[in-house]
C-alpha positions as CSV (number, residue, x, y, z in Angstrom):
1,X,24.0,49.3,43.2
2,X,22.7,52.3,45.5
3,X,18.8,52.6,45.9
4,X,17.9,55.5,43.1
5,X,18.2,59.2,44.7
6,X,16.2,62.3,43.4
7,X,19.4,63.3,42.3
8,X,20.1,60.0,40.3
9,X,16.4,60.0,38.8
10,X,17.3,63.6,37.6
11,X,20.3,62.6,36.3
12,X,19.0,59.8,34.3
13,X,16.2,62.0,32.9
14,X,18.9,64.4,31.7
15,X,20.5,61.7,29.9
16,X,17.4,60.3,28.5
17,X,16.2,64.0,27.1
18,X,19.7,64.4,25.7
19,X,19.6,61.1,23.7
20,X,15.7,61.8,22.7
21,X,16.6,65.2,21.5
22,X,19.8,63.4,19.3
23,X,17.4,60.7,17.9
24,X,15.2,63.7,16.5
25,X,17.9,65.2,14.9
26,X,18.5,61.8,14.0
27,X,16.2,62.4,10.8
28,X,18.1,65.6,9.7
29,X,21.9,63.7,9.6
30,X,20.1,60.4,7.8
31,X,18.6,63.4,5.1
32,X,21.7,65.1,4.8
33,X,23.5,61.8,4.5
34,X,21.3,60.7,1.5
35,X,21.6,64.0,-0.4
36,X,25.2,64.2,-0.2
37,X,25.6,60.3,-1.3
38,X,23.0,61.5,-4.2
39,X,25.5,64.5,-5.1
40,X,28.3,62.9,-5.0
41,X,28.1,61.5,-8.7
42,X,27.4,65.0,-9.8
43,X,30.3,66.7,-8.4
44,X,32.5,65.4,-11.1
45,X,30.3,68.0,-13.2
46,X,31.0,70.9,-10.5
47,X,32.5,72.6,-13.9
48,X,29.0,72.4,-15.6
49,X,27.3,74.0,-12.8
50,X,25.2,71.0,-10.9
51,X,28.0,70.3,-8.5
52,X,28.7,74.0,-8.1
53,X,25.2,75.0,-7.5
54,X,24.3,72.0,-5.1
55,X,27.3,71.8,-3.0
56,X,27.0,75.1,-1.3
57,X,23.9,74.1,0.2
58,X,24.8,70.9,1.3
59,X,27.9,72.0,3.2
60,X,25.9,74.8,4.8
61,X,23.4,72.3,6.4
62,X,26.1,69.9,7.4
63,X,28.1,73.0,8.9
64,X,25.1,74.1,10.9
65,X,24.2,70.5,11.7
66,X,27.5,69.9,13.2
67,X,27.6,73.4,15.1
68,X,24.3,72.5,16.7
69,X,25.5,68.8,17.8
70,X,28.6,70.3,19.2
71,X,26.6,72.9,21.1
72,X,24.4,69.9,22.7
73,X,27.0,68.2,23.3
74,X,29.2,71.1,25.2
75,X,26.2,71.9,26.9
76,X,25.4,68.5,28.3
77,X,29.1,67.9,29.2
78,X,29.5,71.1,30.6
79,X,32.7,71.1,28.2
80,X,34.1,74.6,26.7
81,X,34.9,74.7,23.1
82,X,38.1,76.3,22.5
83,X,37.7,77.7,18.8
84,X,35.1,79.4,17.1
85,X,33.5,77.6,14.1
86,X,33.8,79.0,10.5
87,X,30.7,80.1,9.0
88,X,29.5,79.8,5.6
89,X,27.5,81.9,3.3
90,X,27.4,83.8,0.0
91,X,28.5,82.5,-3.3
92,X,31.9,80.6,-4.1
93,X,33.7,79.8,-6.9
94,X,34.8,76.3,-8.3
95,X,38.2,76.6,-6.3
96,X,36.9,78.0,-3.2
97,X,34.4,75.1,-3.4
98,X,37.2,72.6,-3.9
99,X,39.1,74.2,-1.0
100,X,35.9,73.9,1.4
101,X,35.2,70.6,0.5
102,X,38.9,68.9,1.4
103,X,39.4,71.5,4.4
104,X,39.8,69.5,7.7
105,X,36.5,71.2,9.1
106,X,34.5,69.4,6.4
107,X,36.4,66.2,6.7
108,X,35.2,66.3,10.9
109,X,31.6,67.2,10.0
110,X,31.5,64.5,7.5
111,X,32.9,62.0,10.2
112,X,30.3,63.2,12.8
113,X,27.6,62.6,10.3
114,X,28.3,59.1,9.7
115,X,28.6,58.3,13.5
116,X,25.5,60.3,14.3
117,X,23.8,58.7,11.7
118,X,24.6,55.4,12.9
119,X,24.0,55.7,16.4
120,X,21.5,58.3,17.5
121,X,18.5,56.7,16.5
122,X,19.4,53.5,18.3
123,X,20.4,55.3,21.5
124,X,17.4,57.5,21.3
125,X,15.1,54.1,20.6
126,X,16.7,52.4,23.7
127,X,16.0,55.4,25.8
128,X,12.2,55.2,25.2
129,X,12.6,51.3,25.0
130,X,14.2,50.6,28.3
131,X,12.3,53.3,31.0
132,X,9.4,52.5,29.3
133,X,9.5,48.5,29.1
134,X,10.6,48.3,32.8
135,X,7.5,50.4,33.8
136,X,4.7,48.2,31.8
137,X,6.3,45.1,32.9
138,X,6.6,45.9,36.4
139,X,3.1,47.8,36.9
140,X,1.0,46.0,34.2
141,X,2.0,41.8,34.5
142,X,0.5,41.8,38.3
143,X,-3.1,42.7,36.5
144,X,-2.9,39.6,33.6
145,X,-6.2,38.2,34.8
146,X,-8.0,41.1,33.6
147,X,-7.4,40.3,30.3
148,X,-9.5,37.4,28.4
149,X,-7.8,34.1,28.0
150,X,-8.4,34.4,24.5
151,X,-6.6,37.6,24.2
152,X,-3.8,37.5,27.0
153,X,-1.5,40.0,28.1
154,X,1.3,40.2,25.6
155,X,4.6,42.0,27.2
156,X,7.9,40.9,26.4
157,X,6.4,37.2,27.0
158,X,2.8,36.1,26.8
159,X,1.8,36.2,30.5
160,X,-1.0,33.9,31.1
161,X,-0.2,32.7,34.7
162,X,1.3,33.6,37.9
163,X,4.7,32.4,37.0
164,X,4.6,34.3,34.2
165,X,3.7,37.3,35.6
166,X,6.5,37.1,37.9
167,X,9.0,36.3,35.2
168,X,7.5,39.5,33.5
169,X,8.2,41.7,36.6
170,X,11.7,40.3,36.7
171,X,12.5,41.3,33.0
172,X,11.0,44.6,33.8
173,X,13.5,44.9,36.8
174,X,16.2,44.0,34.7
175,X,15.1,46.8,31.9
176,X,15.2,49.3,34.6
177,X,18.9,48.1,35.8
178,X,19.7,48.5,32.5
179,X,18.1,52.0,31.7
180,X,20.0,53.1,34.8
181,X,23.4,51.8,34.0
182,X,23.0,52.3,30.0
183,X,21.5,55.8,29.6
184,X,24.1,57.9,31.5
185,X,27.0,55.5,29.8
186,X,24.8,56.1,25.9
187,X,24.8,59.9,26.8
188,X,28.5,60.1,27.8
189,X,29.5,58.3,25.0
190,X,27.7,60.3,22.5
191,X,28.1,63.5,23.7
192,X,32.2,62.6,23.8
193,X,32.3,61.1,20.7
194,X,30.7,64.3,19.2
195,X,32.8,66.5,21.0
196,X,36.1,64.4,19.8
197,X,34.9,64.1,16.1
198,X,34.1,67.6,16.0
199,X,36.9,69.4,18.1
200,X,40.1,69.5,16.2
201,X,43.2,67.5,17.3
202,X,45.3,69.1,19.7
203,X,48.5,69.2,17.4
204,X,45.8,71.1,14.7
205,X,44.8,73.5,17.4
206,X,48.5,74.0,18.3
207,X,49.9,74.1,14.5
208,X,46.7,77.0,14.1
209,X,47.7,79.0,16.9
210,X,51.3,79.2,15.9
211,X,50.4,80.3,12.1
212,X,48.4,83.1,14.0
213,X,51.1,84.4,16.2
214,X,53.5,84.2,13.3
215,X,51.1,86.1,11.2
216,X,50.4,88.6,14.3
217,X,54.2,88.9,14.8
218,X,54.8,89.9,10.8
219,X,51.9,92.2,10.8
220,X,52.7,93.8,14.0
221,X,56.3,94.5,13.1
222,X,55.3,95.9,9.7
223,X,52.6,98.0,11.3
224,X,55.0,99.2,14.1
225,X,57.6,100.0,11.6
226,X,54.7,102.3,9.7
227,X,54.1,103.9,13.1
228,X,57.9,104.8,13.6
229,X,57.3,106.4,10.0
230,X,54.4,108.2,10.9
231,X,55.8,109.5,14.0
232,X,59.4,110.4,12.2
233,X,57.0,112.1,9.4
234,X,54.9,114.3,11.9
235,X,58.1,115.5,13.4
236,X,59.9,116.4,10.5
237,X,56.9,118.0,9.0
238,X,55.8,119.6,12.1
239,X,57.6,120.5,15.0
240,X,61.2,120.1,13.4
241,X,60.0,122.6,10.4
242,X,58.2,125.0,13.2
243,X,61.6,125.0,15.2
244,X,63.3,125.7,12.3
245,X,61.3,128.8,11.6
246,X,62.0,129.8,15.6
247,X,65.9,130.0,14.7
248,X,65.4,131.7,11.7
249,X,63.4,134.2,13.3
250,X,65.9,134.4,16.7
251,X,68.3,135.2,13.9
252,X,66.5,138.0,11.9
253,X,65.7,139.5,15.2
254,X,69.2,139.5,16.0
255,X,70.6,141.1,13.1
256,X,67.7,143.5,13.4
257,X,68.6,144.4,17.3
258,X,71.8,145.3,16.4
259,X,70.8,148.5,13.9
260,X,67.1,148.7,15.2
261,X,66.0,147.2,18.4
262,X,62.1,148.1,17.7
263,X,62.5,146.0,14.2
264,X,63.3,143.1,16.2
265,X,60.2,142.7,18.1
266,X,58.1,141.2,15.1
267,X,60.5,138.5,14.6
268,X,60.3,137.8,18.1
269,X,56.7,137.7,18.3
270,X,56.6,135.1,15.3
271,X,59.4,133.1,16.7
272,X,57.0,132.9,19.7
273,X,54.5,131.8,17.8
274,X,56.2,129.3,16.4
275,X,57.7,127.7,19.5
276,X,54.1,127.6,20.6
277,X,53.1,125.7,17.0
278,X,55.9,123.2,17.6
279,X,55.0,122.6,21.3
280,X,51.5,121.6,20.1
281,X,52.7,119.4,17.6
282,X,55.0,117.7,20.1
283,X,52.1,117.0,22.5
284,X,49.9,115.8,19.7
285,X,52.4,113.0,18.9
286,X,53.3,112.3,22.3
287,X,49.1,112.1,22.6
288,X,49.0,109.7,19.6
289,X,51.6,107.1,21.4
290,X,49.7,107.2,24.7
291,X,47.0,109.5,25.9
292,X,47.8,111.0,29.1
293,X,44.1,111.3,29.8
294,X,44.1,107.6,30.0
295,X,46.5,107.7,33.3
296,X,44.3,110.8,34.5
297,X,40.6,109.4,34.4
298,X,41.0,105.9,33.1
299,X,39.3,104.5,29.9
300,X,35.9,105.3,31.3
301,X,36.8,109.0,31.4
302,X,38.8,109.2,28.6
303,X,35.8,108.1,26.5
304,X,33.6,110.3,28.1
305,X,36.0,113.1,26.8
306,X,36.1,111.9,23.6
307,X,32.3,111.5,22.9
308,X,31.9,114.8,24.6
309,X,33.7,116.3,21.5
310,X,32.2,114.5,19.0
311,X,30.2,116.8,16.7
312,X,27.1,114.3,16.7
313,X,25.3,113.7,19.9
314,X,26.6,110.6,21.7
315,X,25.6,108.5,24.6
316,X,28.2,106.9,26.5
317,X,27.5,103.5,28.5
318,X,30.8,102.4,30.9
319,X,28.4,100.1,33.0
320,X,30.5,96.8,33.8
321,X,33.9,98.4,32.7
322,X,36.9,96.9,34.3
323,X,40.2,98.1,34.2
324,X,42.4,96.4,31.7
325,X,46.2,96.6,30.9
326,X,47.3,99.9,29.9
327,X,48.2,98.7,26.5
328,X,44.7,97.2,25.9
329,X,42.8,100.4,27.1
330,X,45.1,102.5,24.7
331,X,43.9,100.7,21.9
332,X,40.1,100.6,22.9
333,X,40.7,104.5,23.1
334,X,42.0,104.8,19.4
335,X,39.4,102.6,18.2
336,X,36.8,104.6,19.6
337,X,38.2,107.8,18.3
338,X,38.6,106.4,14.9
339,X,35.1,105.0,14.9
340,X,33.6,108.2,15.8
341,X,35.4,110.1,13.3
342,X,34.4,107.7,11.0
343,X,31.0,108.1,11.6
344,X,31.2,111.5,11.6
345,X,32.6,112.0,8.4
346,X,30.4,109.5,6.6
347,X,27.5,107.8,8.3
348,X,24.9,110.9,7.9
349,X,24.0,110.0,11.6
350,X,22.0,112.1,13.8
351,X,23.1,110.0,16.9
352,X,25.6,107.7,18.1
353,X,25.6,104.7,20.8
354,X,29.0,104.0,22.6
355,X,29.3,100.8,24.8
356,X,32.2,99.9,26.6
357,X,32.3,96.9,29.0
358,X,34.2,93.8,30.2
359,X,32.7,90.6,29.0
360,X,34.3,87.6,31.3
361,X,34.1,84.1,29.9
362,X,35.6,80.9,31.0
363,X,38.5,81.4,28.8
364,X,39.4,85.3,28.9
365,X,38.3,88.7,29.7
366,X,37.4,90.7,26.9
367,X,37.3,94.6,26.4
368,X,34.4,95.4,24.2
369,X,34.0,98.3,22.3
370,X,30.5,98.9,20.2
371,X,29.8,102.2,18.2
372,X,26.5,102.4,16.9
373,X,24.8,105.1,14.7
374,X,21.9,105.5,12.9
375,X,23.2,106.6,9.8
376,X,22.8,105.2,6.1
377,X,24.8,102.3,6.7
378,X,26.7,100.2,3.7
379,X,30.0,99.9,5.5
380,X,32.1,97.2,4.7
381,X,36.1,96.6,5.4
382,X,38.3,96.8,2.4
383,X,38.7,93.2,0.8
384,X,42.3,92.1,0.9
385,X,44.6,92.3,-2.1
386,X,45.7,88.5,-2.1
387,X,43.4,85.7,-3.5
388,X,45.3,83.2,-0.9
389,X,43.7,85.6,1.9
390,X,40.4,85.4,0.4
391,X,40.3,81.5,0.3
392,X,41.8,81.7,3.8
393,X,39.0,83.9,4.9
394,X,36.3,82.1,3.1
395,X,37.7,78.6,4.6
396,X,37.9,79.9,8.3
397,X,35.7,82.1,10.3
398,X,38.4,84.3,11.5
399,X,42.2,84.1,12.3
400,X,43.4,86.2,15.0
401,X,46.8,88.1,14.7
402,X,47.7,91.1,12.8
403,X,49.3,94.4,13.8
404,X,48.2,97.8,15.1
405,X,47.2,100.7,13.3
406,X,48.3,104.0,13.1
407,X,46.2,106.3,14.9
408,X,44.8,108.9,13.0
409,X,41.5,111.1,12.6
410,X,41.2,110.4,8.8
411,X,38.8,108.2,7.5
412,X,40.2,105.5,4.9
413,X,38.1,103.5,2.6
414,X,35.3,101.1,4.6
415,X,34.8,103.9,7.0
416,X,31.1,103.1,8.7
417,X,28.8,104.4,6.6
418,X,30.8,105.5,3.9
419,X,29.3,106.0,0.4
420,X,31.0,103.7,-2.0
421,X,32.6,101.4,0.8
422,X,30.8,98.7,-0.5
423,X,27.9,96.2,0.0
424,X,27.4,95.8,3.7
425,X,27.3,92.5,5.2
426,X,24.7,91.8,8.2
427,X,27.3,90.2,10.5
428,X,31.1,90.1,9.1
429,X,34.0,88.9,11.5
430,X,37.2,90.1,10.4
431,X,40.6,89.3,11.6
432,X,44.0,88.3,9.4
433,X,43.7,87.5,5.7
434,X,40.3,89.7,5.4
435,X,41.7,93.2,6.1
436,X,44.2,94.8,3.6
437,X,47.6,95.4,5.5
438,X,48.7,98.2,3.6
439,X,45.6,100.1,4.4
440,X,45.8,103.3,6.5
441,X,42.8,104.2,8.8
442,X,39.2,103.5,8.7
443,X,37.6,100.3,9.6
444,X,41.2,98.1,8.1
445,X,43.3,100.1,10.9
446,X,40.4,99.2,13.5
447,X,40.6,95.7,12.3
448,X,44.7,95.6,12.4
449,X,44.6,97.1,15.6
450,X,42.0,94.8,17.4
451,X,43.8,91.5,16.0
452,X,47.3,92.9,17.1
453,X,45.8,92.0,20.8
454,X,44.3,88.6,19.2
455,X,41.1,90.3,19.0
456,X,39.0,90.9,16.1
457,X,36.3,93.4,14.3
458,X,32.6,92.6,14.0
459,X,30.8,94.6,11.4
460,X,27.1,95.0,10.9
461,X,25.9,97.6,8.4
462,X,22.8,96.8,6.2
463,X,21.8,99.3,3.4
464,X,20.0,102.0,5.3
465,X,21.4,101.5,8.7
466,X,22.2,101.3,11.3
467,X,25.9,100.5,11.6
468,X,27.0,98.7,14.5
469,X,30.9,98.3,14.8
470,X,32.1,96.0,17.5
471,X,35.5,95.5,18.7
472,X,36.8,92.9,20.9
473,X,40.1,93.1,22.7
474,X,41.6,89.9,25.2
475,X,42.8,91.6,28.2
476,X,45.1,88.9,28.5
477,X,46.7,88.8,25.3
């Protein structure tokens, strides 16, 4: 073994601090375990209300403790947590509680609770006892003569002579060696054990990813079909009707020119107007597919053009915005356009703040669109139609995948600040299973467009405002 270096001492100090912190949290783990064991006999009475009343609180505390333990272990080990943990809150039915209690996340949390309650206090006690024993035996044993004969120095052994003092110092050295070797080993085992228990197994992660991709594919195909129908409807009801009018006006002008050339002039003028309107409609349809301004000015310039046309004064911050794939920038453009339209129609705001930036993480780059207004608040995403989707939304924080929403200026239910949109949540993350796939625009359309790229919508809209719409779009979708 090498002589201890300054870096080695700092590393051992970090190991000891981690173990001591886990020992402090041991009391919370033990308390939760005791409450869970006391609650266990009452779970069968859930239909009578006892288990239904107590179980949500226990599950929330357990989820919070496990999440904090996972963060501490990941921070100590320098690991990256490859998934987002669920967040529990609100009221649940008995069926939803049964789903939560038997979910894989709950089983992992309970396994971690047993592991932590069994070993955390022991590891923390050794993290204190071994270094303290080493220091005391090494530093105090030589001063055994200062203690009276009727009250000798009591260390690991009673020290009443120099041989006993040398033995005490030897024991101190042994404690020091054990602390030097055991502290990092215990810290690694504690952190690795926590991460191994709380992180889903590889096959579970792949299975969930396959489910998410399947949902994304199905929703994207449905949204693609809806987009084609929208384009066909716009062309049929707009440009095609106007072109039919052009043909009719030209036919009338031709007949009039055969008898009275001057009478054909009004028909030609009306045909020209109809042709101009048809051309404008075609340009609008092309713009809805991919805005040319993105190629000309980039996302920052396109966002500036959008905010400048908003009837509500807007501030725009594009500091830290990097170029993204064309499809991602197009989605961000339509998300911003829809959010501004919703705020203008429903929020009653006097000011809107728009932030576009690229957030880089160890996993991927994320294009973030944030729109905040000071309106009345109370916005909410329309609830899903199926009960299964609701249970899925309760059991998991958010599920990625969905299709792109049809661009449009109309605001659907759940637009930011819309009256009657439902009770606003403090911070609601929305993905597949939390958005009605059949809704058109508004927040549901924004959420579907984000989910098509593996992103999500995070809504914060308490009653009285402000409303903050945050959309995260992975750049490497």
